[in-house]
Structure formats: structure tokens, C-alpha cells
Backbone as a chain_set.jsonl record, in Angstrom:
{"seq": "MRRRRTAALAAATVVLALTGAVGCGALDKAMDCVQAADSIATSVDQLSQAVSSASNDPTQLNESLDAIDKELDSLKDKTDNADLSKAVDDLGKGVDSVRTAVKNGDTTPDIKPVTDAATEIGKVCTP", "coords": {"N": [[-54.825, 49.637, 75.019], [-53.607, 51.349, 76.807], [-51.263, 49.985, 77.445], [-49.874, 50.161, 75.061], [-49.314, 52.88, 74.903], [-47.714, 53.083, 77.145], [-45.595, 51.446, 76.381], [-44.692, 52.904, 74.197], [-43.852, 55.248, 75.447], [-41.859, 54.135, 77.007], [-40.117, 53.311, 75.006], [-39.363, 55.776, 73.949], [-38.049, 56.81, 76.17], [-35.927, 55.029, 76.375], [-34.547, 55.626, 74.0], [-33.801, 58.311, 74.449], [-32.278, 58.035, 76.786], [-30.208, 56.362, 76.031], [-29.027, 57.376, 73.755], [-26.814, 59.209, 73.908], [-25.146, 57.747, 75.527], [-24.371, 55.196, 74.653], [-23.253, 53.121, 71.885], [-24.506, 52.775, 68.5], [-25.191, 50.082, 68.028], [-25.891, 48.979, 70.549], [-28.031, 50.639, 71.136], [-29.802, 49.971, 69.066], [-30.291, 47.318, 69.796], [-31.557, 47.674, 72.279], [-33.841, 49.055, 71.456], [-34.998, 47.079, 69.853], [-35.673, 45.257, 71.833], [-37.593, 46.702, 73.324], [-39.545, 47.06, 71.342], [-40.201, 44.389, 70.811], [-41.179, 43.637, 73.326], [-43.444, 45.258, 73.414], [-44.914, 44.167, 71.288], [-45.304, 41.598, 72.284], [-46.839, 42.197, 74.551], [-49.149, 43.139, 73.285], [-49.931, 40.779, 71.968], [-50.424, 39.139, 74.184], [-52.557, 40.506, 75.323], [-54.427, 40.019, 73.305], [-54.589, 37.258, 73.579], [-55.782, 37.078, 76.099], [-58.272, 38.214, 75.519], [-59.126, 36.312, 73.686], [-59.382, 34.066, 75.313], [-61.508, 34.912, 76.853], [-63.544, 34.877, 74.988], [-63.615, 32.293, 74.049], [-65.557, 30.312, 73.85], [-67.097, 31.168, 71.75], [-65.327, 31.326, 69.55], [-62.98, 29.187, 69.321], [-60.626, 29.004, 67.851], [-59.253, 31.372, 68.012], [-57.709, 31.295, 70.31], [-55.517, 29.605, 69.671], [-54.442, 31.086, 67.563], [-53.628, 33.408, 68.9], [-51.725, 32.317, 70.648], [-49.885, 31.404, 68.758], [-49.027, 33.868, 67.727], [-47.69, 34.931, 69.939], [-45.645, 33.042, 70.202], [-44.255, 33.57, 67.824], [-43.263, 36.169, 68.301], [-41.645, 35.577, 70.478], [-39.689, 33.943, 69.307], [-38.444, 35.827, 67.692], [-37.461, 37.592, 69.638], [-35.717, 35.956, 71.113], [-33.598, 35.671, 69.375], [-32.402, 38.11, 69.533], [-31.247, 38.726, 71.948], [-28.858, 38.834, 74.609], [-29.06, 39.029, 77.21], [-29.281, 37.811, 80.442], [-31.453, 37.951, 82.277], [-33.555, 38.656, 80.601], [-33.52, 36.469, 78.875], [-34.337, 34.453, 80.641], [-36.946, 35.329, 81.275], [-38.091, 35.169, 78.74], [-37.893, 32.399, 78.318], [-39.599, 31.55, 80.404], [-42.006, 32.635, 79.505], [-42.337, 31.174, 77.18], [-42.716, 28.609, 78.285], [-45.108, 29.078, 79.638], [-46.823, 29.599, 77.479], [-46.713, 27.098, 76.24], [-47.952, 25.56, 78.231], [-50.559, 26.657, 78.258], [-51.286, 26.055, 75.64], [-51.295, 23.232, 75.75], [-53.36, 22.833, 77.607], [-55.515, 23.819, 76.115], [-55.524, 21.997, 73.978], [-56.324, 19.796, 75.404], [-58.937, 20.313, 75.767], [-59.705, 22.42, 77.419], [-61.385, 25.326, 77.596], [-61.063, 27.64, 78.935], [-58.319, 28.305, 79.816], [-55.721, 28.726, 82.32], [-54.045, 31.652, 82.161], [-52.26, 33.055, 83.612], [-49.432, 32.44, 84.087], [-48.433, 33.204, 81.6], [-49.101, 35.93, 81.402], [-47.686, 36.897, 83.6], [-44.996, 36.358, 82.877], [-44.82, 37.903, 80.548], [-45.11, 40.434, 81.644], [-42.737, 40.546, 83.096], [-40.88, 40.535, 81.0], [-41.473, 43.028, 79.917], [-40.59, 44.623, 82.066], [-37.824, 44.038, 82.093], [-37.076, 45.029, 79.642], [-37.408, 47.707, 79.913], [-35.642, 50.582, 80.642]], "CA": [[-54.392, 50.926, 74.54], [-52.709, 51.922, 77.806], [-49.967, 49.32, 77.328], [-49.17, 50.685, 73.885], [-48.776, 54.182, 75.279], [-46.619, 52.833, 78.075], [-44.473, 50.942, 75.598], [-44.176, 54.011, 73.39], [-43.094, 56.109, 76.364], [-40.641, 53.407, 77.372], [-39.227, 53.37, 73.844], [-38.806, 57.13, 73.893], [-37.112, 56.918, 77.288], [-34.734, 54.269, 75.991], [-33.825, 56.391, 72.982], [-33.185, 59.475, 75.079], [-31.28, 57.628, 77.77], [-29.085, 55.646, 75.438], [-28.462, 58.042, 72.593], [-25.476, 59.737, 74.17], [-24.378, 56.881, 76.416], [-23.905, 53.961, 74.024], [-23.166, 53.105, 70.434], [-25.726, 52.453, 67.754], [-25.524, 48.668, 68.182], [-26.602, 48.801, 71.814], [-29.304, 51.343, 71.006], [-30.651, 49.13, 68.228], [-30.679, 46.147, 70.582], [-32.531, 48.132, 73.274], [-35.087, 49.349, 70.744], [-35.574, 45.787, 69.481], [-36.25, 44.698, 73.057], [-38.812, 47.456, 73.624], [-40.535, 46.744, 70.309], [-40.644, 43.009, 71.026], [-42.005, 43.642, 74.535], [-44.721, 45.848, 73.03], [-45.617, 43.176, 70.478], [-45.72, 40.522, 73.182], [-47.951, 42.718, 75.353], [-50.321, 43.148, 72.409], [-50.332, 39.387, 71.762], [-50.985, 38.636, 75.444], [-53.895, 41.103, 75.408], [-55.274, 39.272, 72.378], [-54.813, 35.953, 74.193], [-56.761, 37.283, 77.164], [-59.567, 38.399, 74.859], [-59.49, 35.038, 73.077], [-59.85, 33.201, 76.401], [-62.831, 35.406, 77.232], [-64.546, 34.546, 73.967], [-63.259, 30.976, 73.5], [-66.741, 29.519, 73.521], [-67.587, 31.632, 70.444], [-64.345, 31.043, 68.503], [-61.802, 28.603, 69.959], [-59.419, 29.14, 67.025], [-58.547, 32.585, 68.42], [-56.705, 30.928, 71.306], [-54.316, 29.128, 68.975], [-53.871, 32.2, 66.8], [-52.939, 34.272, 69.857], [-50.531, 31.601, 71.097], [-48.935, 31.431, 67.637], [-48.464, 35.226, 67.653], [-46.711, 35.063, 71.028], [-44.497, 32.211, 69.81], [-43.505, 34.292, 66.779], [-42.533, 37.255, 68.953], [-40.599, 34.966, 71.302], [-38.602, 33.535, 68.413], [-37.751, 37.048, 67.301], [-36.758, 38.141, 70.795], [-34.631, 35.039, 71.465], [-32.483, 35.93, 68.47], [-31.886, 39.46, 69.71], [-30.839, 39.03, 73.317], [-27.809, 38.116, 75.334], [-29.325, 39.411, 78.589], [-29.705, 36.62, 81.185], [-32.793, 38.158, 82.829], [-34.498, 38.612, 79.49], [-33.569, 35.082, 78.406], [-35.159, 33.701, 81.596], [-38.332, 35.744, 81.09], [-38.523, 34.595, 77.462], [-38.103, 30.969, 78.571], [-40.804, 31.419, 81.221], [-43.157, 32.904, 78.651], [-42.48, 30.0, 76.308], [-43.311, 27.531, 79.093], [-46.504, 29.448, 79.868], [-47.545, 29.385, 76.219], [-46.843, 25.637, 76.076], [-48.948, 25.102, 79.201], [-51.883, 27.058, 77.765], [-51.55, 25.281, 74.422], [-51.633, 21.884, 76.193], [-54.693, 22.897, 78.208], [-56.478, 23.988, 75.023], [-55.591, 20.707, 73.276], [-57.048, 18.867, 76.275], [-60.338, 20.711, 75.814], [-59.957, 23.524, 78.35], [-61.681, 26.555, 76.843], [-60.704, 28.791, 79.775], [-57.062, 27.948, 80.479], [-55.074, 29.706, 83.19], [-53.002, 32.352, 81.399], [-51.447, 33.841, 84.538], [-47.989, 32.324, 83.818], [-48.128, 33.958, 80.382], [-49.141, 37.365, 81.704], [-46.583, 37.205, 84.518], [-43.74, 36.372, 82.121], [-44.855, 39.07, 79.655], [-44.848, 41.59, 82.498], [-41.301, 40.516, 83.399], [-40.189, 40.974, 79.783], [-41.648, 44.477, 79.884], [-39.702, 45.223, 83.071], [-36.429, 43.88, 81.674], [-36.829, 45.853, 78.453], [-37.556, 49.12, 80.252], [-34.444, 51.005, 81.384]], "C": [[-53.379, 51.54, 75.51], [-51.324, 51.306, 77.701], [-49.182, 49.854, 76.138], [-48.56, 52.049, 74.185], [-47.591, 54.015, 76.213], [-45.389, 52.345, 77.328], [-43.857, 52.047, 74.744], [-43.358, 54.972, 74.25], [-41.79, 55.439, 76.786], [-39.631, 53.459, 76.225], [-38.568, 54.749, 73.741], [-37.776, 57.335, 74.997], [-35.807, 56.211, 76.963], [-33.903, 55.066, 75.002], [-33.106, 57.568, 73.614], [-32.068, 59.087, 76.03], [-30.037, 57.046, 77.128], [-28.392, 56.374, 74.293], [-27.038, 58.522, 72.819], [-24.586, 58.765, 74.919], [-23.788, 55.654, 75.73], [-23.869, 54.105, 72.513], [-24.473, 52.691, 69.799], [-26.148, 51.004, 67.933], [-26.318, 48.41, 69.441], [-27.966, 49.477, 71.772], [-30.274, 50.524, 70.173], [-31.164, 47.927, 69.005], [-31.733, 46.53, 71.623], [-33.875, 48.428, 72.616], [-35.773, 48.059, 70.304], [-36.286, 45.161, 70.673], [-37.577, 45.389, 73.379], [-39.902, 47.128, 72.613], [-41.079, 45.33, 70.49], [-41.547, 42.932, 72.257], [-43.385, 44.217, 74.236], [-45.545, 44.85, 72.22], [-46.128, 42.024, 71.333], [-46.897, 40.973, 74.038], [-49.243, 42.734, 74.543], [-50.838, 41.729, 72.211], [-50.958, 38.79, 73.016], [-52.373, 39.241, 75.669], [-54.868, 40.353, 74.503], [-55.583, 37.877, 72.924], [-55.869, 36.06, 75.282], [-58.166, 37.444, 76.586], [-60.051, 37.086, 74.25], [-60.008, 34.06, 74.126], [-61.261, 33.612, 76.803], [-63.914, 34.993, 76.248], [-64.307, 33.173, 73.343], [-64.477, 30.152, 73.132], [-67.321, 29.922, 72.161], [-66.642, 31.259, 69.309], [-63.059, 30.506, 69.122], [-60.518, 28.731, 69.135], [-58.612, 30.377, 67.401], [-57.471, 32.29, 69.452], [-55.412, 30.503, 70.624], [-53.65, 30.23, 68.167], [-53.088, 33.136, 67.72], [-51.661, 33.619, 70.363], [-49.463, 31.586, 70.011], [-48.264, 32.796, 67.515], [-47.409, 35.434, 68.742], [-45.462, 34.258, 70.696], [-43.617, 32.925, 68.782], [-42.669, 35.411, 67.391], [-41.398, 36.714, 69.822], [-39.409, 34.547, 70.455], [-37.77, 34.741, 67.992], [-36.906, 37.585, 68.444], [-35.582, 37.262, 71.201], [-33.388, 35.319, 70.634], [-31.781, 37.254, 68.754], [-31.313, 39.728, 71.097], [-29.662, 38.188, 73.781], [-27.913, 38.461, 76.814], [-29.908, 38.211, 79.339], [-31.12, 36.771, 81.749], [-33.86, 38.075, 81.746], [-34.631, 37.184, 78.967], [-34.448, 34.238, 79.324], [-36.634, 34.045, 81.418], [-38.903, 35.179, 79.787], [-38.79, 33.102, 77.621], [-39.381, 30.734, 79.377], [-42.063, 31.657, 80.39], [-43.399, 31.737, 77.714], [-43.123, 28.833, 77.037], [-44.786, 27.816, 79.364], [-47.358, 29.226, 78.64], [-47.753, 27.892, 75.992], [-47.919, 25.076, 76.999], [-50.366, 25.43, 78.735], [-52.248, 26.239, 76.532], [-51.971, 23.845, 74.775], [-53.039, 21.847, 76.788], [-55.767, 23.003, 77.131], [-56.636, 22.672, 74.258], [-56.377, 19.671, 74.078], [-58.499, 19.292, 76.492], [-60.681, 21.834, 76.764], [-60.176, 24.806, 77.544], [-61.414, 27.815, 77.665], [-59.417, 28.476, 80.541], [-56.528, 29.092, 81.337], [-53.93, 30.36, 82.416], [-52.11, 33.198, 82.301], [-49.945, 33.667, 84.31], [-47.554, 33.114, 82.575], [-48.098, 35.45, 80.692], [-48.01, 37.763, 82.644], [-45.249, 37.305, 83.768], [-43.692, 37.56, 81.164], [-44.577, 40.35, 80.431], [-43.359, 41.689, 82.821], [-40.484, 40.97, 82.179], [-40.296, 42.495, 79.653], [-40.741, 45.202, 80.862], [-38.247, 45.178, 82.624], [-36.119, 44.817, 80.509], [-37.0, 47.342, 78.714], [-36.367, 49.554, 81.084], [-34.78, 51.606, 82.736]], "O": [[-52.411, 52.172, 75.087], [-50.319, 52.002, 77.846], [-47.96, 49.982, 76.204], [-47.435, 52.341, 73.778], [-46.587, 54.716, 76.089], [-44.272, 52.779, 77.609], [-42.637, 52.111, 74.591], [-42.303, 55.448, 73.832], [-40.753, 56.091, 76.907], [-38.433, 53.63, 76.453], [-37.371, 54.863, 73.48], [-36.744, 57.967, 74.776], [-34.722, 56.723, 77.237], [-32.686, 55.169, 75.152], [-31.928, 57.797, 73.342], [-31.026, 59.742, 76.072], [-28.93, 57.224, 77.637], [-27.279, 56.012, 73.912], [-26.156, 58.263, 72.001], [-23.369, 58.95, 74.941], [-22.782, 55.123, 76.201], [-24.378, 55.07, 71.944], [-25.423, 52.305, 70.482], [-27.344, 50.716, 67.986], [-27.318, 47.693, 69.406], [-28.942, 48.952, 72.308], [-31.444, 50.394, 70.532], [-32.333, 47.558, 68.889], [-32.697, 45.792, 71.827], [-34.925, 48.088, 73.161], [-36.998, 47.955, 70.374], [-37.374, 44.601, 70.534], [-38.57, 44.723, 73.672], [-41.059, 46.938, 72.988], [-42.279, 45.099, 70.34], [-42.565, 42.24, 72.236], [-44.387, 43.719, 74.748], [-46.746, 44.708, 72.447], [-47.24, 41.535, 71.135], [-47.849, 40.217, 74.232], [-50.307, 42.384, 75.055], [-52.044, 41.493, 72.277], [-51.915, 38.022, 72.927], [-53.272, 38.554, 76.156], [-56.004, 40.085, 74.895], [-56.693, 37.371, 72.759], [-56.758, 35.213, 75.37], [-59.128, 36.877, 77.105], [-61.243, 36.781, 74.29], [-60.953, 33.313, 73.872], [-62.11, 32.76, 77.064], [-65.064, 34.783, 76.631], [-64.751, 32.918, 72.223], [-64.424, 29.366, 72.186], [-67.964, 29.109, 71.496], [-67.097, 30.912, 68.219], [-62.146, 31.276, 69.418], [-59.426, 28.577, 69.681], [-57.41, 30.43, 67.139], [-56.434, 32.954, 69.475], [-54.334, 30.991, 70.966], [-52.423, 30.295, 68.098], [-52.007, 33.602, 67.359], [-50.631, 34.281, 70.494], [-48.276, 31.737, 70.299], [-47.068, 32.876, 67.233], [-46.365, 36.038, 68.496], [-44.344, 34.737, 70.888], [-42.389, 32.886, 68.867], [-41.501, 35.581, 67.04], [-40.325, 37.312, 69.897], [-38.258, 34.768, 70.834], [-36.541, 34.675, 67.944], [-35.762, 37.987, 68.239], [-34.541, 37.785, 71.598], [-32.265, 35.217, 71.127], [-30.677, 37.487, 68.261], [-30.929, 40.861, 71.389], [-29.496, 37.027, 73.41], [-26.982, 38.221, 77.583], [-30.922, 37.655, 78.918], [-31.904, 35.823, 81.705], [-34.929, 37.498, 81.95], [-35.735, 36.74, 78.65], [-35.217, 33.402, 78.85], [-37.482, 33.152, 81.411], [-40.06, 34.762, 79.74], [-39.792, 32.592, 77.12], [-40.154, 29.827, 79.07], [-43.064, 30.96, 80.556], [-44.545, 31.354, 77.48], [-43.977, 28.143, 76.48], [-45.616, 26.908, 79.326], [-48.48, 28.729, 78.734], [-48.839, 27.467, 75.599], [-48.705, 24.218, 76.597], [-51.262, 24.589, 78.807], [-53.384, 25.784, 76.395], [-52.896, 23.305, 74.169], [-53.814, 20.934, 76.503], [-56.809, 22.354, 77.222], [-57.754, 22.277, 73.927], [-57.014, 18.784, 73.51], [-59.207, 18.7, 77.307], [-61.856, 22.174, 76.904], [-59.258, 25.304, 76.892], [-61.525, 28.928, 77.152], [-59.427, 28.39, 81.769], [-56.841, 30.261, 81.112], [-52.959, 29.694, 82.057], [-51.292, 33.975, 81.808], [-49.225, 34.664, 84.335], [-46.437, 33.628, 82.518], [-47.172, 36.152, 80.288], [-47.438, 38.844, 82.504], [-44.47, 38.229, 84.001], [-42.634, 38.164, 80.985], [-43.89, 41.245, 79.938], [-42.787, 42.779, 82.821], [-39.507, 41.706, 82.323], [-39.319, 43.165, 79.318], [-40.189, 46.256, 80.549], [-37.521, 46.163, 82.759], [-35.008, 45.338, 80.412], [-36.759, 48.156, 77.822], [-36.099, 48.96, 82.129], [-33.88, 52.007, 83.474]]}, "num_chains": 1, "name": "protein.A"}
């Protein structure tokens, strides 16, 4: 819940900061970044919860990873920022690593690379 409020405040900050300074195209791109970062944060939270309860329902891990992949695909199409592209690539690698661990039977995979990359995306998307 705290991350959603933080993302909402970041979105409002972006709108206020960019409204007078840039054109609509740049504002739309910044808002897309903030919205994608918020969606990724939500998906990473769900992944963390899925790891915690993997013994009860292992399918949640794959569903959470699929949600992150979907958000990454969306974000990749919307960015030309080198820092954001690197963070997106890092998150993709982290998701692949977790997915491989799950396929190999690990019900408590290390998701730190995923959370670290998601945090970086949040930083890049916050003005």
C-alpha cells in the first residue's frame, strides 16, 4: 500500500514538474514510466508474497513472473532512456533467473535481483 501511495505522489510530482517545462509527448512518456514503475512494484510485491506462500500454491510464482514480464514488455516499448533500458534489462534477467530456479524445483528462489532492479526502475522514473 505504501508503494502505491509513493508512486501516486511521484506521478503527481512528475505532472506538476513537467506540465510547464515540456510538451505533451514528453509528459505522456514520463507518466507512462511512472505508471509502469507502479505496476512493476505491484507485481514484485505479488512475487514476494508468492515466494512466501509457494508451498501452498506454486502456480502463484509463475503468475507473478508473467505479470512482471508483461509490464517489462510494455515499458521496453515506451523508453529511449539508457538508464531505464538497463534497469529493464536487469529486471528481465532477474525474472529469468527466478523462473529458472522455480523450474528446477526451488520453491523459495532468491528474488533480490528482481527487487533491486524494480527499485532502480522506480528511481529512474521518479524526477
